[in-house]
C-alpha positions in Angstrom: -104.0 -39.3 147.0 -103.0 -37.6 143.9 -99.7 -38.5 141.6 -98.5 -34.8 142.3 -99.1 -35.0 146.2 -97.2 -38.5 146.1 -94.3 -36.8 144.1 -94.2 -33.8 146.6 -94.0 -36.3 149.5 -91.2 -38.2 147.3 -89.4 -34.8 146.8 -89.5 -33.9 150.6 -88.0 -37.2 151.5 -85.1 -36.6 149.4 -84.5 -33.0 150.7 -84.8 -34.1 154.4 -82.1 -37.3 153.8 -79.6 -34.6 152.3 -80.2 -32.0 155.2 -80.2 -35.0 157.8 -76.9 -36.1 156.0 -75.1 -33.0 156.8 -75.6 -33.6 160.4 -73.8 -36.8 160.4 -70.4 -37.0 162.0 -69.5 -40.2 160.5 -68.1 -40.0 156.7 -69.8 -43.5 155.8 -73.3 -42.4 157.1 -73.2 -39.1 155.7 -72.1 -40.3 152.2 -74.9 -43.2 152.1 -77.7 -40.9 153.5 -76.6 -37.9 151.0 -76.5 -40.4 148.0 -79.8 -41.5 148.5 -81.4 -37.9 149.1 -79.5 -36.9 145.8 -80.8 -39.9 143.7 -84.6 -39.1 145.1 -83.9 -35.3 144.2 -82.3 -36.2 140.7 -85.7 -38.3 139.9 -88.0 -35.8 141.4 -86.7 -32.8 139.7 -86.6 -34.6 136.4 -90.2 -35.6 136.6 -91.0 -31.8 137.0 -88.4 -31.2 134.3 -86.5 -28.9 136.3 -83.3 -30.1 134.4 -80.8 -27.5 136.2 -81.5 -29.1 139.9 -81.8 -32.6 138.3 -78.4 -32.4 136.7 -76.9 -30.8 139.9 -78.4 -33.8 142.2 -77.3 -36.3 139.5 -73.5 -35.0 140.0 -73.8 -35.3 143.6 -74.9 -38.8 143.5 -72.1 -39.8 141.2 -69.7 -38.2 143.6 -71.3 -39.9 146.5 -71.2 -43.1 144.8 -67.7 -42.8 144.1 -66.7 -42.1 147.7 -69.1 -44.9 149.1 -67.1 -47.3 146.7 -63.7 -46.1 147.8 -64.7 -45.9 151.7 -66.2 -49.7 151.2 -63.0 -50.7 149.8 -61.2 -49.0 152.9 -63.4 -51.1 155.2 -62.4 -54.2 154.1 -59.7 -56.0 156.1 -57.2 -56.6 153.3 -56.8 -52.8 152.5 -55.1 -52.4 155.8 -55.9 -48.4 156.1 -54.9 -48.3 159.6 -51.4 -48.3 161.5 -50.8 -48.9 165.5 -48.2 -46.4 167.1 -47.4 -47.7 170.9 -46.6 -45.1 173.3 -45.9 -44.9 176.9 -49.0 -44.1 179.1 -47.4 -40.8 180.3 -46.8 -39.7 176.4 -47.6 -36.0 175.8 -49.6 -36.7 172.6 -51.7 -39.6 174.3 -52.7 -37.3 177.1 -53.7 -34.5 174.9 -55.8 -37.0 173.0 -57.4 -38.4 176.0 -58.1 -34.9 177.3 -59.8 -33.9 174.2 -62.0 -36.8 174.4 -62.2 -37.3 178.1 -66.0 -36.7 178.1 -66.6 -39.0 175.4 -64.5 -41.6 176.5 -66.3 -41.6 180.2 -69.7 -42.3 178.5 -68.3 -45.8 177.6 -65.5 -46.5 179.9 -66.4 -44.5 183.0 -63.7 -46.6 185.1 -60.9 -45.5 182.7 -58.1 -43.4 184.5 -55.9 -42.0 182.0 -53.1 -41.3 184.6 -52.9 -45.0 185.6 -49.8 -46.9 184.4 -50.6 -49.5 181.6 -48.9 -52.4 180.2 -49.3 -51.1 177.0 -51.0 -48.2 174.9 -51.6 -48.0 171.1 -52.6 -45.1 169.0 -54.9 -46.1 166.1 -53.7 -44.1 163.2 -54.8 -43.4 159.8 -52.1 -41.4 157.9 -51.3 -38.4 160.2 -55.0 -38.6 161.6 -55.4 -40.4 164.9 -58.4 -42.7 164.8 -58.4 -43.8 168.5 -56.7 -45.7 171.1 -56.4 -49.1 172.8 -55.0 -49.2 176.5 -53.9 -52.6 178.1 -54.4 -52.1 181.8 -52.4 -55.1 182.6 -51.0 -58.4 181.0 -51.0 -61.5 183.5 -50.8 -65.2 182.7 -51.3 -64.8 179.0 -54.3 -62.8 179.3 -54.4 -59.0 178.3 -57.1 -56.9 180.3 -58.6 -54.0 177.8 -59.1 -50.9 180.2 -59.9 -48.5 177.1 -60.7 -49.3 173.2 -62.0 -45.9 172.0 -62.6 -44.6 168.6 -63.5 -41.1 167.6 -67.0 -41.0 166.5 -66.8 -40.6 162.7 -64.8 -43.7 162.6 -67.2 -45.9 164.4 -68.0 -48.3 161.5 -66.3 -51.5 163.4 -63.1 -51.3 160.9 -60.6 -49.9 163.4 -61.7 -52.7 165.6 -61.4 -55.3 163.2 -57.8 -54.1 162.3 -56.6 -54.0 165.9 -58.2 -57.6 166.9 -57.9 -59.5 163.5 -55.3 -58.1 161.5 -52.8 -56.2 163.4 -51.1 -59.0 165.0 -50.9 -56.9 168.1 -51.8 -59.4 170.6 -49.8 -62.2 169.1 -46.4 -60.0 169.3 -47.5 -59.4 173.0 -47.7 -63.0 173.4 -51.1 -63.2 174.7 -53.6 -66.3 174.3 -56.9 -64.1 175.6 -58.2 -60.7 175.9 -60.7 -59.2 178.1 -62.6 -56.3 177.8 -65.0 -54.3 179.7 -69.1 -54.5 178.9 -68.9 -50.9 179.0 -67.6 -51.2 175.5 -70.9 -52.2 174.3 -72.4 -55.8 173.7 -72.9 -55.6 169.9 -69.5 -54.1 169.4 -67.8 -56.7 171.7 -69.3 -59.7 169.9 -68.7 -58.0 166.3 -65.3 -58.4 167.4 -65.2 -62.0 168.4 -65.7 -61.5 172.0 -67.9 -63.8 174.0 -69.8 -63.5 177.5 -68.3 -65.8 179.9 -70.0 -65.4 183.3 -70.4 -61.6 183.3 -66.7 -61.0 181.6 -66.0 -60.5 177.9 -63.5 -62.5 176.6 -61.8 -63.1 173.1 -59.3 -65.9 172.0 -56.2 -65.0 170.2 -55.3 -67.7 167.5 -51.7 -68.7 167.4 -49.9 -66.9 164.2 -50.7 -69.2 161.2 -53.5 -70.7 162.1 -56.9 -70.9 160.2 -58.2 -67.4 159.9 -55.1 -65.5 160.9 
């Protein structure tokens, strides 16, 4: 295979990544794919001495790099980009949010009933944007039973869940020592959030405030 042919394949890969990045709903994935594609396109155009396109893609890569660094900082636990807003189960905005995302929530939590009374409902927000919602169906004997732990698609990078379960202090304030979640939330996600499979039930212990790791 000639050098020119290899270079053409390289260029097509870069263009393909840029196009695919535009179809990504998640901001992090979009920026990473767009950055890699722009870097490849910069190299490709520079090798062919197409300097206007090389310069354009280089600028795109620099912009993407800036946002990747910024987003990475926001993903770190210490940055605390999220807040919690507790609402009643019949709160108008909560019901609007659940209705808007009903089809998506049913994919992961088919047994969740948005009309059912619950012990606690918490909106996960970032600034004035609603990222997701956590609903505790019941609290009994120090155990909080999660019935819904939903995040909109573009925020599914584990950072909202890390904030809720590790940094928010939500469960400590509720006085619970253990949290359970349905398996439909996804094994990879539950393990990432510190849950363990206990005889078919996913369980996470809540460390007392001030203990190591808090």
